[in-house]
C-alpha positions in Angstrom: 109.9 102.9 297.2 108.0 99.0 296.6 107.0 98.0 293.3 103.6 96.8 293.4 104.0 94.3 290.9 104.9 90.9 291.4 106.2 88.8 288.6 106.2 84.9 288.9 108.4 82.8 287.4 106.0 79.6 287.4 103.0 78.4 286.0 100.1 80.7 286.3 96.5 79.3 285.7 94.5 81.5 284.2 90.9 81.7 283.4 91.4 80.6 279.8 92.9 77.4 281.6 89.6 76.3 283.7 87.6 76.9 280.6 89.6 74.6 278.9 89.3 72.0 281.9 85.5 72.4 282.0 84.7 71.9 278.2 87.1 68.6 278.6 85.1 67.9 281.7 81.7 68.4 280.0 82.4 67.2 276.4 84.1 63.8 277.6 80.9 63.4 279.5 78.0 64.2 277.2 80.1 62.5 274.4 79.8 59.4 276.7 76.2 59.5 277.3 75.4 60.6 273.3 77.5 57.1 272.4 75.4 55.2 274.8 72.4 56.1 274.2 73.2 55.7 270.4 74.4 52.1 271.0 70.8 51.5 273.3 68.7 53.0 270.5 70.3 51.2 267.6 70.7 47.8 269.3 67.5 46.9 271.4 63.7 48.1 270.7 63.3 47.9 274.2 59.9 46.9 273.6 59.0 43.3 275.8 55.3 44.0 276.0 52.9 46.0 274.3 51.0 47.1 277.4 52.7 46.9 280.5 49.2 46.9 282.4 47.4 44.0 280.6 51.0 41.9 281.2 50.9 42.2 284.6 47.1 41.5 284.9 48.1 37.9 282.8 51.1 37.4 284.7 50.0 35.1 287.7 48.0 33.0 285.6 50.9 32.9 283.0 52.8 31.4 286.0 50.3 29.0 287.2 49.9 27.4 283.5 53.9 27.0 283.9 53.4 25.6 287.2 50.6 23.3 286.1 53.2 22.2 282.8 56.4 21.4 284.8 54.4 19.3 287.4 52.9 17.3 284.4 56.1 16.1 283.4 55.9 16.6 280.1 59.1 17.6 277.8 60.1 18.8 274.5 63.4 18.7 272.7 64.3 21.3 270.2 67.0 20.0 267.1 68.0 22.3 264.8 70.3 20.7 261.9 70.9 22.3 258.7 68.0 23.4 257.2 65.6 21.6 258.8 63.9 22.4 262.6 62.9 19.5 264.5 60.3 19.3 268.0 60.0 16.1 269.8 57.5 16.2 272.4 57.1 13.7 275.3 55.1 12.8 278.3 55.6 12.2 281.7 56.7 8.7 281.0 58.8 9.7 278.3 56.5 8.1 275.3 55.4 10.4 272.4 52.9 13.2 272.6 50.7 13.5 269.9 49.5 17.3 269.1 47.7 18.4 266.6 49.6 21.7 265.7 53.2 22.9 266.7 54.0 26.3 266.2 57.3 28.0 267.0 57.9 31.6 267.4 61.6 32.5 267.1 62.8 35.7 268.4 66.3 37.3 268.7 66.8 38.0 271.7 67.5 42.1 271.6 65.9 42.6 267.9 62.5 41.8 266.9 63.4 42.5 263.0 64.7 39.0 261.9 61.4 37.1 264.7 59.0 34.9 262.6 56.9 32.0 263.3 57.4 28.6 262.4 54.4 25.8 261.9 56.1 22.8 262.3 53.9 19.3 260.8 53.8 15.9 262.0 56.4 13.6 260.8 55.6 11.1 263.5 53.9 10.3 266.8 55.6 13.4 268.7 58.0 14.6 266.4 57.3 17.6 264.1 59.2 18.9 261.3 59.6 22.6 259.1 62.4 23.3 256.8 63.8 26.8 257.8 67.3 27.8 258.1 68.0 30.1 260.9 71.1 33.0 260.5 73.7 32.2 263.2 73.6 33.7 266.6 71.2 33.2 269.7 67.7 32.6 269.0 64.1 32.0 271.9 61.9 29.7 270.6 58.4 30.3 271.9 57.1 26.5 271.2 53.6 26.0 271.3 51.8 22.3 271.1 48.0 22.5 270.5 45.8 18.9 270.4 42.1 19.6 269.9 41.8 23.2 270.3 43.7 23.6 273.7 47.3 23.8 274.7 49.1 20.3 275.9 52.8 22.0 276.3 54.4 25.3 276.3 57.8 25.6 276.3 60.3 28.3 275.5 64.2 27.4 274.9 67.3 29.4 274.2 69.7 28.3 271.8 72.3 29.1 269.9 72.7 28.4 266.1 76.4 27.9 265.1 77.7 28.2 261.5 78.4 31.2 259.2 75.5 32.7 257.2 74.8 32.4 253.1 77.2 35.2 252.2 80.1 33.9 254.2 79.6 31.0 252.4 79.8 32.2 248.6 82.8 30.5 246.8 84.9 33.4 245.1 84.4 35.5 247.9 
């Protein structure tokens, strides 16, 4: 008579082991997806334009305007020093370019909570200034110069403001 029971001395992979493997595998994937989704939501608004259809219709006109301004030889220079924002505007020959108003919209690359608009005043011909301390980090400045109600120059500058924030500069902390 043979014994129908066979005994194994080694490891036996059971249904409980399979359940543990499945829970660990899918738990890891779900956890990583949740962390990535939370980072995406908390670090970037996701908003590039209010209405994508309208933006697509305006694209070719904006490209033509940018090409015309580039061909004109006009150029601008943004200087951020301490609490002063200076913008210098030059014509195609390098002489100062007159403008009635210069407005700079400062934006963070990935967050809109610190965005602000800054109107610069004429200091000298072709030189415009405003007092404003910018927080350290990356900024995108969208600068529009107007003369007699029409745009004479438009420039977008990406810059980095170095330094510590005011909280870090307080003595005694």
